[in-house]
PDB file as gemmi writes it, atoms N, CA and C in Angstrom:
CRYST1    1.000    1.000    1.000  90.00  90.00  90.00 P 1                      
ATOM      1  N   UNK A   1     -18.274  12.509  13.078  1.00  0.00           N  
ATOM      2  CA  UNK A   1     -17.528  11.296  13.185  1.00  0.00           C  
ATOM      3  C   UNK A   1     -16.851  11.177  14.543  1.00  0.00           C  
ATOM      4  N   UNK A   2     -16.504  12.292  15.149  1.00  0.00           N  
ATOM      5  CA  UNK A   2     -15.846  12.224  16.464  1.00  0.00           C  
ATOM      6  C   UNK A   2     -16.708  11.498  17.488  1.00  0.00           C  
ATOM      7  N   UNK A   3     -18.008  11.649  17.395  1.00  0.00           N  
ATOM      8  CA  UNK A   3     -18.898  10.997  18.367  1.00  0.00           C  
ATOM      9  C   UNK A   3     -18.909   9.486  18.201  1.00  0.00           C  
ATOM     10  N   UNK A   4     -18.407   8.997  17.078  1.00  0.00           N  
ATOM     11  CA  UNK A   4     -18.412   7.564  16.808  1.00  0.00           C  
ATOM     12  C   UNK A   4     -17.074   6.900  17.110  1.00  0.00           C  
ATOM     13  N   UNK A   5     -16.137   7.666  17.669  1.00  0.00           N  
ATOM     14  CA  UNK A   5     -14.817   7.120  17.994  1.00  0.00           C  
ATOM     15  C   UNK A   5     -14.972   5.940  18.951  1.00  0.00           C  
ATOM     16  N   UNK A   6     -14.343   4.835  18.620  1.00  0.00           N  
ATOM     17  CA  UNK A   6     -14.415   3.650  19.467  1.00  0.00           C  
ATOM     18  C   UNK A   6     -15.568   2.715  19.139  1.00  0.00           C  
ATOM     19  N   UNK A   7     -16.441   3.123  18.216  1.00  0.00           N  
ATOM     20  CA  UNK A   7     -17.565   2.269  17.826  1.00  0.00           C  
ATOM     21  C   UNK A   7     -17.100   1.221  16.822  1.00  0.00           C  
ATOM     22  N   UNK A   8     -17.873   0.166  16.703  1.00  0.00           N  
ATOM     23  CA  UNK A   8     -17.565  -0.870  15.716  1.00  0.00           C  
ATOM     24  C   UNK A   8     -17.898  -0.352  14.321  1.00  0.00           C  
ATOM     25  N   UNK A   9     -17.383  -1.035  13.316  1.00  0.00           N  
ATOM     26  CA  UNK A   9     -17.683  -0.664  11.937  1.00  0.00           C  
ATOM     27  C   UNK A   9     -19.170  -0.698  11.653  1.00  0.00           C  
ATOM     28  N   UNK A  10     -19.835  -1.706  12.188  1.00  0.00           N  
ATOM     29  CA  UNK A  10     -21.281  -1.819  11.996  1.00  0.00           C  
ATOM     30  C   UNK A  10     -22.006  -0.627  12.614  1.00  0.00           C  
ATOM     31  N   UNK A  11     -21.588  -0.219  13.799  1.00  0.00           N  
ATOM     32  CA  UNK A  11     -22.223   0.924  14.471  1.00  0.00           C  
ATOM     33  C   UNK A  11     -21.976   2.220  13.701  1.00  0.00           C  
ATOM     34  N   UNK A  12     -20.777   2.392  13.182  1.00  0.00           N  
ATOM     35  CA  UNK A  12     -20.453   3.596  12.407  1.00  0.00           C  
ATOM     36  C   UNK A  12     -21.319   3.652  11.153  1.00  0.00           C  
ATOM     37  N   UNK A  13     -21.393   2.554  10.418  1.00  0.00           N  
ATOM     38  CA  UNK A  13     -22.193   2.527   9.193  1.00  0.00           C  
ATOM     39  C   UNK A  13     -23.666   2.783   9.484  1.00  0.00           C  
ATOM     40  N   UNK A  14     -24.168   2.197  10.558  1.00  0.00           N  
ATOM     41  CA  UNK A  14     -25.570   2.407  10.929  1.00  0.00           C  
ATOM     42  C   UNK A  14     -25.828   3.876  11.259  1.00  0.00           C  
ATOM     43  N   UNK A  15     -24.928   4.496  12.023  1.00  0.00           N  
ATOM     44  CA  UNK A  15     -25.098   5.897  12.415  1.00  0.00           C  
ATOM     45  C   UNK A  15     -25.010   6.824  11.209  1.00  0.00           C  
ATOM     46  N   UNK A  16     -24.084   6.554  10.301  1.00  0.00           N  
ATOM     47  CA  UNK A  16     -23.957   7.380   9.092  1.00  0.00           C  
ATOM     48  C   UNK A  16     -25.217   7.262   8.256  1.00  0.00           C  
ATOM     49  N   UNK A  17     -25.725   6.057   8.110  1.00  0.00           N  
ATOM     50  CA  UNK A  17     -26.951   5.858   7.331  1.00  0.00           C  
ATOM     51  C   UNK A  17     -28.132   6.603   7.967  1.00  0.00           C  
ATOM     52  N   UNK A  18     -28.228   6.575   9.284  1.00  0.00           N  
ATOM     53  CA  UNK A  18     -29.297   7.303   9.969  1.00  0.00           C  
ATOM     54  C   UNK A  18     -29.158   8.804   9.734  1.00  0.00           C  
ATOM     55  N   UNK A  19     -27.930   9.310   9.761  1.00  0.00           N  
ATOM     56  CA  UNK A  19     -27.706  10.735   9.507  1.00  0.00           C  
ATOM     57  C   UNK A  19     -28.074  11.105   8.073  1.00  0.00           C  
ATOM     58  N   UNK A  20     -27.765  10.228   7.129  1.00  0.00           N  
ATOM     59  CA  UNK A  20     -28.153  10.474   5.732  1.00  0.00           C  
ATOM     60  C   UNK A  20     -29.666  10.522   5.619  1.00  0.00           C  
ATOM     61  N   UNK A  21     -30.345   9.570   6.241  1.00  0.00           N  
ATOM     62  CA  UNK A  21     -31.808   9.539   6.199  1.00  0.00           C  
ATOM     63  C   UNK A  21     -32.412  10.808   6.792  1.00  0.00           C  
ATOM     64  N   UNK A  22     -31.841  11.293   7.895  1.00  0.00           N  
ATOM     65  CA  UNK A  22     -32.328  12.537   8.496  1.00  0.00           C  
ATOM     66  C   UNK A  22     -32.092  13.724   7.577  1.00  0.00           C  
ATOM     67  N   UNK A  23     -30.954  13.743   6.900  1.00  0.00           N  
ATOM     68  CA  UNK A  23     -30.600  14.854   6.019  1.00  0.00           C  
ATOM     69  C   UNK A  23     -31.522  14.934   4.803  1.00  0.00           C  
ATOM     70  N   UNK A  24     -31.800  13.802   4.165  1.00  0.00           N  
ATOM     71  CA  UNK A  24     -32.605  13.831   2.940  1.00  0.00           C  
ATOM     72  C   UNK A  24     -34.098  13.918   3.228  1.00  0.00           C  
ATOM     73  N   UNK A  25     -34.499  13.532   4.424  1.00  0.00           N  
ATOM     74  CA  UNK A  25     -35.918  13.633   4.772  1.00  0.00           C  
ATOM     75  C   UNK A  25     -36.777  12.772   3.861  1.00  0.00           C  
ATOM     76  N   UNK A  26     -37.787  13.393   3.256  1.00  0.00           N  
ATOM     77  CA  UNK A  26     -38.722  12.652   2.407  1.00  0.00           C  
ATOM     78  C   UNK A  26     -38.370  12.736   0.928  1.00  0.00           C  
ATOM     79  N   UNK A  27     -37.223  13.338   0.606  1.00  0.00           N  
ATOM     80  CA  UNK A  27     -36.808  13.431  -0.797  1.00  0.00           C  
ATOM     81  C   UNK A  27     -36.563  12.022  -1.345  1.00  0.00           C  
ATOM     82  N   UNK A  28     -36.988  11.784  -2.585  1.00  0.00           N  
ATOM     83  CA  UNK A  28     -36.779  10.450  -3.162  1.00  0.00           C  
ATOM     84  C   UNK A  28     -35.294  10.180  -3.418  1.00  0.00           C  
ATOM     85  N   UNK A  29     -34.904   8.932  -3.284  1.00  0.00           N  
ATOM     86  CA  UNK A  29     -33.517   8.540  -3.547  1.00  0.00           C  
ATOM     87  C   UNK A  29     -33.374   8.265  -5.036  1.00  0.00           C  
ATOM     88  N   UNK A  30     -32.422   8.952  -5.692  1.00  0.00           N  
ATOM     89  CA  UNK A  30     -32.244   8.815  -7.132  1.00  0.00           C  
ATOM     90  C   UNK A  30     -31.074   7.918  -7.508  1.00  0.00           C  
ATOM     91  N   UNK A  31     -30.286   7.512  -6.547  1.00  0.00           N  
ATOM     92  CA  UNK A  31     -29.102   6.718  -6.861  1.00  0.00           C  
ATOM     93  C   UNK A  31     -28.796   5.775  -5.702  1.00  0.00           C  
ATOM     94  N   UNK A  32     -27.904   4.844  -5.963  1.00  0.00           N  
ATOM     95  CA  UNK A  32     -27.475   3.911  -4.922  1.00  0.00           C  
ATOM     96  C   UNK A  32     -26.596   4.619  -3.901  1.00  0.00           C  
ATOM     97  N   UNK A  33     -26.495   4.032  -2.736  1.00  0.00           N  
ATOM     98  CA  UNK A  33     -25.571   4.512  -1.710  1.00  0.00           C  
ATOM     99  C   UNK A  33     -24.580   3.388  -1.447  1.00  0.00           C  
ATOM    100  N   UNK A  34     -23.314   3.701  -1.614  1.00  0.00           N  
ATOM    101  CA  UNK A  34     -22.256   2.738  -1.321  1.00  0.00           C  
ATOM    102  C   UNK A  34     -21.466   3.255  -0.139  1.00  0.00           C  
ATOM    103  N   UNK A  35     -21.227   2.400   0.832  1.00  0.00           N  
ATOM    104  CA  UNK A  35     -20.495   2.814   2.022  1.00  0.00           C  
ATOM    105  C   UNK A  35     -19.362   1.822   2.263  1.00  0.00           C  
ATOM    106  N   UNK A  36     -18.186   2.361   2.525  1.00  0.00           N  
ATOM    107  CA  UNK A  36     -17.015   1.543   2.812  1.00  0.00           C  
ATOM    108  C   UNK A  36     -16.409   2.048   4.103  1.00  0.00           C  
ATOM    109  N   UNK A  37     -16.222   1.167   5.055  1.00  0.00           N  
ATOM    110  CA  UNK A  37     -15.643   1.531   6.342  1.00  0.00           C  
ATOM    111  C   UNK A  37     -14.286   0.865   6.460  1.00  0.00           C  
ATOM    112  N   UNK A  38     -13.252   1.666   6.686  1.00  0.00           N  
ATOM    113  CA  UNK A  38     -11.901   1.153   6.895  1.00  0.00           C  
ATOM    114  C   UNK A  38     -11.403   1.645   8.235  1.00  0.00           C  
ATOM    115  N   UNK A  39     -10.736   0.781   8.953  1.00  0.00           N  
ATOM    116  CA  UNK A  39     -10.159   1.167  10.238  1.00  0.00           C  
ATOM    117  C   UNK A  39      -8.645   1.049  10.136  1.00  0.00           C  
ATOM    118  N   UNK A  40      -7.946   2.143  10.390  1.00  0.00           N  
ATOM    119  CA  UNK A  40      -6.488   2.179  10.336  1.00  0.00           C  
ATOM    120  C   UNK A  40      -5.947   1.955  11.734  1.00  0.00           C  
ATOM    121  N   UNK A  41      -5.154   0.931  11.906  1.00  0.00           N  
ATOM    122  CA  UNK A  41      -4.595   0.601  13.212  1.00  0.00           C  
ATOM    123  C   UNK A  41      -3.139   1.013  13.343  1.00  0.00           C  
ATOM    124  N   UNK A  42      -2.679   1.886  12.504  1.00  0.00           N  
ATOM    125  CA  UNK A  42      -1.291   2.336  12.554  1.00  0.00           C  
ATOM    126  C   UNK A  42      -0.413   1.523  11.626  1.00  0.00           C  
ATOM    127  N   UNK A  43       0.739   2.069  11.356  1.00  0.00           N  
ATOM    128  CA  UNK A  43       1.676   1.403  10.464  1.00  0.00           C  
ATOM    129  C   UNK A  43       2.474   0.328  11.179  1.00  0.00           C  
ATOM    130  N   UNK A  44       3.227  -0.416  10.410  1.00  0.00           N  
ATOM    131  CA  UNK A  44       4.105  -1.430  10.976  1.00  0.00           C  
ATOM    132  C   UNK A  44       5.533  -0.918  10.950  1.00  0.00           C  
ATOM    133  N   UNK A  45       6.326  -1.363  11.879  1.00  0.00           N  
ATOM    134  CA  UNK A  45       7.733  -0.971  11.934  1.00  0.00           C  
ATOM    135  C   UNK A  45       8.546  -1.962  11.110  1.00  0.00           C  
ATOM    136  N   UNK A  46       9.423  -1.422  10.291  1.00  0.00           N  
ATOM    137  CA  UNK A  46      10.304  -2.261   9.481  1.00  0.00           C  
ATOM    138  C   UNK A  46      11.695  -2.257  10.089  1.00  0.00           C  
ATOM    139  N   UNK A  47      12.320  -3.412  10.135  1.00  0.00           N  
ATOM    140  CA  UNK A  47      13.672  -3.536  10.708  1.00  0.00           C  
ATOM    141  C   UNK A  47      14.719  -3.050   9.733  1.00  0.00           C  
TER     142      UNK A  47                                                      
END                                                                             
C-alpha cells in the first residue's frame, strides 16, 4: 500500500485488483470480491 500513497481511489482499487489477480493466478474464483476505498483527510477541530 505504501507504493500507492498519493494515488487516486480508482488507481488504488485497480492496483489492488491486479495484485489479487496475480496472487490467485489461474485458480477459479469461488466468491464475490467487494472492495471499499476510504480516504481519511484528518479530523476537524472543535471550538
